[in-house]
GURO-133198 format. One record per atom (N, C-alpha, C, O): residue in three letters; residue number from 1; z, x, y. Coordinates in steps of 0.05 Angstrom, whole numbers, plus 32768, in hexadecimal, padded with zeros to 4 digits. Layout:
<atoms>
+-----+-----+------+------+------+
: res :   n :   zz :   xx :   yy :
+-----+-----+------+------+------+
: ALA : NUM :    Z :    X :    Y :
...
+-----+-----+------+------+------+
</atoms>
This chain:
<atoms>
+-----+-----+------+------+------+
: res :   n :   zz :   xx :   yy :
+-----+-----+------+------+------+
: MET :   1 : 8052 : 8305 : 8107 :
: MET :   1 : 805C : 82F0 : 80F5 :
: MET :   1 : 806A : 82DB : 8106 :
: MET :   1 : 8078 : 82E1 : 811A :
: GLN :   2 : 8066 : 82C2 : 80FE :
: GLN :   2 : 8072 : 82AC : 810C :
: GLN :   2 : 8091 : 82AD : 8108 :
: GLN :   2 : 809B : 82B6 : 80F4 :
: GLN :   3 : 809F : 82A4 : 811D :
: GLN :   3 : 80BB : 82A3 : 811B :
: GLN :   3 : 80C5 : 8289 : 810F :
: GLN :   3 : 80DC : 8288 : 8106 :
: THR :   4 : 80B4 : 8275 : 810F :
: THR :   4 : 80BC : 825C : 8103 :
: THR :   4 : 80AC : 8257 : 80E9 :
: THR :   4 : 8097 : 8263 : 80E5 :
: ILE :   5 : 80B6 : 8246 : 80D9 :
: ILE :   5 : 80A8 : 823F : 80C0 :
: ILE :   5 : 80A9 : 8221 : 80BC :
: ILE :   5 : 80BC : 8214 : 80C5 :
: LYS :   6 : 8095 : 8216 : 80AF :
: LYS :   6 : 8095 : 81F9 : 80A9 :
: LYS :   6 : 8098 : 81F6 : 808B :
: LYS :   6 : 8088 : 8200 : 807B :
: MET :   7 : 80AD : 81E9 : 8083 :
: MET :   7 : 80B3 : 81E4 : 8066 :
: MET :   7 : 80BF : 81C8 : 8064 :
: MET :   7 : 80C9 : 81BD : 8077 :
: GLY :   8 : 80BE : 81BE : 804B :
: GLY :   8 : 80C9 : 81A4 : 8047 :
: GLY :   8 : 80DF : 81A2 : 8032 :
: GLY :   8 : 80E3 : 81B5 : 8023 :
: ASN :   9 : 80ED : 818C : 8033 :
: ASN :   9 : 8103 : 8188 : 8020 :
: ASN :   9 : 80FA : 8189 : 8003 :
: ASN :   9 : 8109 : 818F : 7FF1 :
: ASP :  10 : 80E0 : 8183 : 7FFE :
: ASP :  10 : 80D6 : 8184 : 7FE3 :
: ASP :  10 : 80D9 : 81A0 : 7FD7 :
: ASP :  10 : 80E1 : 81A4 : 7FC0 :
: GLU :  11 : 80D3 : 81B4 : 7FE7 :
: GLU :  11 : 80D5 : 81D0 : 7FDE :
: GLU :  11 : 80F3 : 81D8 : 7FD9 :
: GLU :  11 : 80F9 : 81E6 : 7FC6 :
: PHE :  12 : 8104 : 81CE : 7FEA :
: PHE :  12 : 8120 : 81D5 : 7FE8 :
: PHE :  12 : 812D : 81C6 : 7FD0 :
: PHE :  12 : 813D : 81D2 : 7FC1 :
: ILE :  13 : 8125 : 81AD : 7FCC :
: ILE :  13 : 8130 : 819E : 7FB5 :
: ILE :  13 : 8126 : 81AA : 7F9B :
: ILE :  13 : 8134 : 81AB : 7F87 :
: LEU :  14 : 810C : 81B2 : 7F9A :
: LEU :  14 : 8102 : 81BF : 7F82 :
: LEU :  14 : 8113 : 81D8 : 7F7C :
: LEU :  14 : 8119 : 81DD : 7F65 :
: HIS :  15 : 8119 : 81E8 : 7F90 :
: HIS :  15 : 812A : 8200 : 7F8C :
: HIS :  15 : 8145 : 81F8 : 7F80 :
: HIS :  15 : 814E : 8205 : 7F6D :
: ILE :  16 : 8151 : 81E3 : 7F8B :
: ILE :  16 : 816B : 81DA : 7F80 :
: ILE :  16 : 8168 : 81D2 : 7F63 :
: ILE :  16 : 8178 : 81DA : 7F52 :
: ARG :  17 : 8154 : 81C1 : 7F5D :
: ARG :  17 : 8151 : 81B7 : 7F42 :
: ARG :  17 : 814B : 81CD : 7F2E :
: ARG :  17 : 8154 : 81CC : 7F17 :
: LYS :  18 : 813C : 81E1 : 7F36 :
: LYS :  18 : 8135 : 81F7 : 7F24 :
: LYS :  18 : 814D : 8209 : 7F1F :
: LYS :  18 : 814F : 8215 : 7F09 :
: ASN :  19 : 815E : 820C : 7F32 :
: ASN :  19 : 8174 : 821F : 7F30 :
: ASN :  19 : 818F : 8213 : 7F29 :
: ASN :  19 : 81A2 : 8221 : 7F23 :
: ASN :  20 : 8191 : 81F8 : 7F2A :
: ASN :  20 : 81AA : 81EB : 7F24 :
: ASN :  20 : 81A3 : 81D0 : 7F16 :
: ASN :  20 : 81A3 : 81BB : 7F23 :
: SER :  21 : 819E : 81D1 : 7EFD :
: SER :  21 : 8196 : 81B9 : 7EEE :
: SER :  21 : 81AD : 81A5 : 7EEC :
: SER :  21 : 81A9 : 818E : 7EE5 :
: LEU :  22 : 81C5 : 81AE : 7EF3 :
: LEU :  22 : 81DC : 819B : 7EF3 :
: LEU :  22 : 81DF : 818B : 7F0C :
: LEU :  22 : 81EF : 8179 : 7F0D :
: CYS :  23 : 81D0 : 8192 : 7F21 :
: CYS :  23 : 81D2 : 8184 : 7F3A :
: CYS :  23 : 81C7 : 8167 : 7F37 :
: CYS :  23 : 81B0 : 8164 : 7F30 :
: LYS :  24 : 81D8 : 8154 : 7F3B :
: LYS :  24 : 81D0 : 8138 : 7F37 :
: LYS :  24 : 81CF : 8129 : 7F52 :
: LYS :  24 : 81CD : 8111 : 7F53 :
: THR :  25 : 81D2 : 8138 : 7F68 :
: THR :  25 : 81D1 : 812C : 7F83 :
: THR :  25 : 81B6 : 8120 : 7F88 :
: THR :  25 : 81A1 : 812C : 7F82 :
: ASP :  26 : 81B6 : 8108 : 7F94 :
: ASP :  26 : 819E : 80FA : 7F9A :
: ASP :  26 : 818C : 810A : 7FAE :
: ASP :  26 : 8197 : 8118 : 7FBF :
: ASN :  27 : 8172 : 8108 : 7FAB :
: ASN :  27 : 815F : 8117 : 7FBC :
: ASN :  27 : 8164 : 8111 : 7FD9 :
: ASN :  27 : 8163 : 8123 : 7FEA :
: LYS :  28 : 8168 : 80F8 : 7FE0 :
: LYS :  28 : 816C : 80F0 : 7FFC :
: LYS :  28 : 8185 : 80FE : 8007 :
: LYS :  28 : 8185 : 8107 : 801E :
: VAL :  29 : 819A : 80FF : 7FF8 :
: VAL :  29 : 81B3 : 810C : 8001 :
: VAL :  29 : 81AE : 812A : 8004 :
: VAL :  29 : 81B7 : 8136 : 8018 :
: LEU :  30 : 81A0 : 8136 : 7FF1 :
: LEU :  30 : 819A : 8152 : 7FF3 :
: LEU :  30 : 818A : 8157 : 800D :
: LEU :  30 : 818F : 816A : 801B :
: GLY :  31 : 8176 : 8147 : 8011 :
: GLY :  31 : 8165 : 814A : 8029 :
: GLY :  31 : 8176 : 8148 : 8043 :
: GLY :  31 : 8171 : 8158 : 8055 :
: GLN :  32 : 8188 : 8136 : 8044 :
: GLN :  32 : 8199 : 8133 : 805C :
: GLN :  32 : 81AB : 814C : 8060 :
: GLN :  32 : 81AE : 8155 : 8076 :
: LYS :  33 : 81B6 : 8156 : 804A :
: LYS :  33 : 81C7 : 816D : 804C :
: LYS :  33 : 81B7 : 8186 : 8055 :
: LYS :  33 : 81C1 : 8196 : 8065 :
: ILE :  34 : 819F : 8189 : 804A :
: ILE :  34 : 818E : 819F : 8051 :
: ILE :  34 : 8187 : 819E : 806F :
: ILE :  34 : 8189 : 81B2 : 807D :
: TRP :  35 : 817F : 8187 : 8079 :
: TRP :  35 : 8178 : 8184 : 8095 :
: TRP :  35 : 8190 : 818A : 80A7 :
: TRP :  35 : 818D : 8197 : 80BB :
: LYS :  36 : 81A7 : 817F : 80A0 :
: LYS :  36 : 81BF : 8184 : 80B0 :
: LYS :  36 : 81C5 : 81A2 : 80B1 :
: LYS :  36 : 81CD : 81AC : 80C6 :
: TRP :  37 : 81C2 : 81B0 : 809B :
: TRP :  37 : 81C7 : 81CD : 809A :
: TRP :  37 : 81B3 : 81DB : 80AC :
: TRP :  37 : 81BB : 81EC : 80BD :
: ILE :  38 : 8199 : 81D5 : 80AA :
: ILE :  38 : 8185 : 81E2 : 80BA :
: ILE :  38 : 818B : 81DD : 80D8 :
: ILE :  38 : 818A : 81F0 : 80E7 :
: LEU :  39 : 8190 : 81C5 : 80DF :
: LEU :  39 : 8195 : 81BE : 80FB :
: LEU :  39 : 81AE : 81CC : 8106 :
: LEU :  39 : 81AF : 81D4 : 811D :
: ALA :  40 : 81C2 : 81CF : 80F5 :
: ALA :  40 : 81DB : 81DC : 80FE :
: ALA :  40 : 81D6 : 81FA : 8103 :
: ALA :  40 : 81E3 : 8206 : 8115 :
: LYS :  41 : 81C3 : 8206 : 80F5 :
: LYS :  41 : 81BD : 8222 : 80F8 :
: LYS :  41 : 81A7 : 8228 : 810D :
: LYS :  41 : 81A6 : 823E : 8118 :
: ASP :  42 : 8196 : 8214 : 8112 :
: ASP :  42 : 8180 : 8217 : 8125 :
: ASP :  42 : 817D : 81FE : 8135 :
: ASP :  42 : 8171 : 81EA : 812D :
: SER :  43 : 8189 : 81FE : 814D :
: SER :  43 : 8188 : 81E6 : 815E :
: SER :  43 : 816C : 81DE : 8167 :
: SER :  43 : 8168 : 81C8 : 8171 :
: ASN :  44 : 8159 : 81F1 : 8165 :
: ASN :  44 : 813D : 81EB : 816C :
: ASN :  44 : 812D : 81E1 : 8154 :
: ASN :  44 : 8115 : 81DC : 8157 :
: ALA :  45 : 8139 : 81DF : 813D :
: ALA :  45 : 812B : 81D5 : 8126 :
: ALA :  45 : 8122 : 81B9 : 812B :
: ALA :  45 : 812E : 81AA : 813A :
: LYS :  46 : 810B : 81B1 : 811E :
: LYS :  46 : 8102 : 8196 : 8122 :
: LYS :  46 : 80F5 : 818B : 8109 :
: LYS :  46 : 80EA : 819A : 80F8 :
: GLU :  47 : 80F8 : 8171 : 8106 :
: GLU :  47 : 80EA : 8164 : 80F0 :
: GLU :  47 : 80CD : 8161 : 80F9 :
: GLU :  47 : 80C7 : 8157 : 810F :
: ILE :  48 : 80BB : 8169 : 80E8 :
: ILE :  48 : 809E : 8168 : 80EE :
: ILE :  48 : 8093 : 814C : 80E7 :
: ILE :  48 : 8085 : 813F : 80F6 :
: LYS :  49 : 809A : 8144 : 80CE :
: LYS :  49 : 808F : 812B : 80C4 :
: LYS :  49 : 80A0 : 8121 : 80AD :
: LYS :  49 : 80A9 : 8131 : 809C :
: ASN :  50 : 80A4 : 8107 : 80AC :
: ASN :  50 : 80B3 : 80FA : 8096 :
: ASN :  50 : 80A0 : 80F0 : 8081 :
: ASN :  50 : 8088 : 80EA : 8086 :
: ASP :  51 : 80AA : 80EC : 8069 :
: ASP :  51 : 809B : 80E0 : 8053 :
: ASP :  51 : 8080 : 80EC : 804D :
: ASP :  51 : 806C : 80DE : 8048 :
: VAL :  52 : 807E : 8106 : 804D :
: VAL :  52 : 8066 : 8114 : 8046 :
: VAL :  52 : 8064 : 8115 : 8027 :
: VAL :  52 : 8077 : 811D : 801A :
: PRO :  53 : 804E : 810B : 801C :
: PRO :  53 : 804C : 810B : 7FFE :
: PRO :  53 : 804F : 8128 : 7FF3 :
: PRO :  53 : 8043 : 813B : 7FFD :
: CYS :  54 : 805E : 812A : 7FDE :
: CYS :  54 : 8062 : 8143 : 7FD0 :
: CYS :  54 : 804A : 8148 : 7FBD :
: CYS :  54 : 803E : 8135 : 7FB3 :
: LEU :  55 : 8043 : 8161 : 7FBA :
: LEU :  55 : 802B : 8168 : 7FAA :
: LEU :  55 : 8032 : 8173 : 7F8F :
: LEU :  55 : 802A : 8189 : 7F87 :
: TRP :  56 : 8043 : 8164 : 7F80 :
: TRP :  56 : 804B : 816D : 7F66 :
: TRP :  56 : 8035 : 816B : 7F51 :
: TRP :  56 : 8034 : 8179 : 7F3D :
: GLY :  57 : 8022 : 8159 : 7F56 :
: GLY :  57 : 800D : 8153 : 7F42 :
: GLY :  57 : 8015 : 813D : 7F30 :
: GLY :  57 : 802D : 8139 : 7F2A :
: THR :  58 : 8002 : 812E : 7F27 :
: THR :  58 : 8008 : 8116 : 7F17 :
: THR :  58 : 8011 : 811C : 7EFA :
: THR :  58 : 801D : 810B : 7EEE :
: ASN :  59 : 800C : 8134 : 7EF1 :
: ASN :  59 : 8014 : 813B : 7ED5 :
: ASN :  59 : 802E : 814B : 7ED4 :
: ASN :  59 : 8035 : 8155 : 7EBF :
: THR :  60 : 803B : 814E : 7EEB :
: THR :  60 : 8054 : 815D : 7EEB :
: THR :  60 : 806A : 814B : 7EE0 :
: THR :  60 : 806F : 8135 : 7EEA :
: PRO :  61 : 8078 : 8154 : 7ECA :
: PRO :  61 : 808B : 8143 : 7EBD :
: PRO :  61 : 80A5 : 813E : 7ECE :
: PRO :  61 : 80B3 : 812B : 7EC9 :
: ASN :  62 : 80AA : 814F : 7EE2 :
: ASN :  62 : 80C3 : 814C : 7EF1 :
: ASN :  62 : 80C0 : 813A : 7F0A :
: ASN :  62 : 80D1 : 813B : 7F1B :
: THR :  63 : 80AB : 812A : 7F0B :
: THR :  63 : 80A7 : 811A : 7F23 :
: THR :  63 : 80B8 : 8101 : 7F24 :
: THR :  63 : 80B5 : 80F0 : 7F35 :
: ASN :  64 : 80CB : 80FF : 7F11 :
: ASN :  64 : 80DE : 80E9 : 7F13 :
: ASN :  64 : 80EC : 80EC : 7F2E :
: ASN :  64 : 80F6 : 8101 : 7F34 :
: PRO :  65 : 80ED : 80D6 : 7F3E :
: PRO :  65 : 80F9 : 80D8 : 7F58 :
: PRO :  65 : 8116 : 80E0 : 7F58 :
: PRO :  65 : 8121 : 80E7 : 7F6D :
: GLU :  66 : 8124 : 80DF : 7F41 :
: GLU :  66 : 813F : 80E8 : 7F40 :
: GLU :  66 : 8140 : 8106 : 7F3E :
: GLU :  66 : 8156 : 8112 : 7F42 :
: ILE :  67 : 812A : 8113 : 7F37 :
: ILE :  67 : 8129 : 8130 : 7F34 :
: ILE :  67 : 811B : 813D : 7F4C :
: ILE :  67 : 8126 : 814E : 7F59 :
: LEU :  68 : 8102 : 8135 : 7F51 :
: LEU :  68 : 80F3 : 813F : 7F67 :
: LEU :  68 : 80E9 : 8127 : 7F79 :
: LEU :  68 : 80E1 : 8113 : 7F6E :
: PRO :  69 : 80E9 : 812B : 7F93 :
: PRO :  69 : 80E1 : 8115 : 7FA4 :
: PRO :  69 : 80C3 : 8110 : 7FA4 :
: PRO :  69 : 80B3 : 8122 : 7F9E :
: LYS :  70 : 80BB : 80F7 : 7FAA :
: LYS :  70 : 809E : 80F1 : 7FAC :
: LYS :  70 : 8094 : 80F7 : 7FC8 :
: LYS :  70 : 807D : 80FD : 7FCC :
: THR :  71 : 80A6 : 80F5 : 7FDC :
: THR :  71 : 80A0 : 80FC : 7FF7 :
: THR :  71 : 80B7 : 810D : 8002 :
: THR :  71 : 80CD : 810D : 7FF8 :
: ALA :  72 : 80B1 : 811C : 8018 :
: ALA :  72 : 80C6 : 812D : 8023 :
: ALA :  72 : 80C1 : 8131 : 8041 :
: ALA :  72 : 80AA : 8130 : 804B :
: THR :  73 : 80D6 : 8135 : 804F :
: THR :  73 : 80D5 : 813C : 806C :
: THR :  73 : 80CE : 8159 : 806F :
: THR :  73 : 80D8 : 816A : 8060 :
: GLN :  74 : 80BD : 815F : 8082 :
: GLN :  74 : 80B5 : 817B : 8088 :
: GLN :  74 : 80C3 : 8184 : 80A1 :
: GLN :  74 : 80C5 : 8174 : 80B4 :
: PHE :  75 : 80CC : 819D : 80A2 :
: PHE :  75 : 80DB : 81A7 : 80B9 :
: PHE :  75 : 80CD : 81C0 : 80C3 :
: PHE :  75 : 80BE : 81CE : 80B6 :
: GLU :  76 : 80D3 : 81C6 : 80DC :
: GLU :  76 : 80CD : 81E0 : 80E8 :
: GLU :  76 : 80E7 : 81ED : 80F2 :
: GLU :  76 : 80F6 : 81E0 : 8100 :
: PHE :  77 : 80EB : 8206 : 80EA :
: PHE :  77 : 8104 : 8213 : 80F0 :
: PHE :  77 : 8100 : 8231 : 80F0 :
: PHE :  77 : 80EB : 823B : 80E8 :
: GLN :  78 : 8115 : 8240 : 80F8 :
: GLN :  78 : 8113 : 825D : 80F9 :
: GLN :  78 : 8110 : 8269 : 80DD :
: GLN :  78 : 8121 : 8264 : 80CB :
: ARG :  79 : 80FC : 8278 : 80D9 :
: ARG :  79 : 80F6 : 8286 : 80C0 :
: ARG :  79 : 810D : 8297 : 80B7 :
: ARG :  79 : 8112 : 829A : 809F :
: SER :  80 : 811C : 82A3 : 80C9 :
: SER :  80 : 8132 : 82B5 : 80C3 :
: SER :  80 : 8149 : 82A6 : 80B4 :
: SER :  80 : 815A : 82B3 : 80A9 :
: LEU :  81 : 8149 : 828C : 80B4 :
: LEU :  81 : 815E : 827D : 80A7 :
: LEU :  81 : 8159 : 827B : 8088 :
: LEU :  81 : 816C : 8273 : 807A :
: LEU :  82 : 8142 : 8282 : 807F :
: LEU :  82 : 813B : 827D : 8062 :
: LEU :  82 : 8150 : 828A : 804F :
: LEU :  82 : 8158 : 827C : 803C :
: PRO :  83 : 8158 : 82A3 : 8052 :
: PRO :  83 : 816B : 82AE : 803F :
: PRO :  83 : 8185 : 829E : 803E :
: PRO :  83 : 8190 : 8298 : 8029 :
: GLN :  84 : 8190 : 8297 : 8056 :
: GLN :  84 : 81A8 : 8288 : 8057 :
: GLN :  84 : 81A4 : 826C : 804C :
: GLN :  84 : 81B6 : 8261 : 803F :
: LEU :  85 : 818D : 8260 : 8052 :
: LEU :  85 : 8187 : 8245 : 8048 :
: LEU :  85 : 8187 : 8244 : 802A :
: LEU :  85 : 8192 : 8232 : 801D :
: TYR :  86 : 817A : 8258 : 801D :
: TYR :  86 : 8179 : 8258 : 8000 :
: TYR :  86 : 8194 : 825D : 7FF4 :
: TYR :  86 : 819A : 8253 : 7FDE :
: SER :  87 : 81A5 : 826C : 8001 :
: SER :  87 : 81C1 : 826F : 7FF8 :
: SER :  87 : 81CF : 8255 : 7FFA :
: SER :  87 : 81DF : 824E : 7FE8 :
: PHE :  88 : 81CB : 8246 : 800F :
: PHE :  88 : 81D7 : 822B : 8012 :
: PHE :  88 : 81CD : 8218 : 7FFC :
: PHE :  88 : 81DD : 820A : 7FF0 :
: LEU :  89 : 81B3 : 8219 : 7FF7 :
: LEU :  89 : 81A7 : 8207 : 7FE2 :
: LEU :  89 : 81B5 : 820B : 7FC7 :
: LEU :  89 : 81B8 : 81F8 : 7FB8 :
: GLU :  90 : 81BD : 8223 : 7FC2 :
: GLU :  90 : 81C9 : 822A : 7FA8 :
: GLU :  90 : 81E6 : 821F : 7FA6 :
: GLU :  90 : 81F2 : 8220 : 7F90 :
: THR :  91 : 81F0 : 8215 : 7FBC :
: THR :  91 : 820B : 8209 : 7FBB :
: THR :  91 : 820A : 81EB : 7FB7 :
: THR :  91 : 821F : 81DE : 7FB2 :
: LEU :  92 : 81F2 : 81E0 : 7FB8 :
: LEU :  92 : 81F0 : 81C2 : 7FB6 :
: LEU :  92 : 81ED : 81B9 : 7F99 :
: LEU :  92 : 81EB : 81A1 : 7F94 :
+-----+-----+------+------+------+
</atoms>
């Protein structure tokens, strides 16, 4: 199994929106907080690509940019961080 994983802010923001409907924080701010957290935990983490189109589909009602992003930055980081990362996401 790979020790690193590639995931994007779109997946993390979706998790936040699904689990905390009261979160009104802007997607860009959420993305910055997520990246800072990942980088603080994994100094070898890297941004793979910025502004990757999200694949929500054209008929998804939540594609309002205030709810889900249209594009997202993709990261590569240590897979072992996922449990801690999802705990962090639930605080946002």
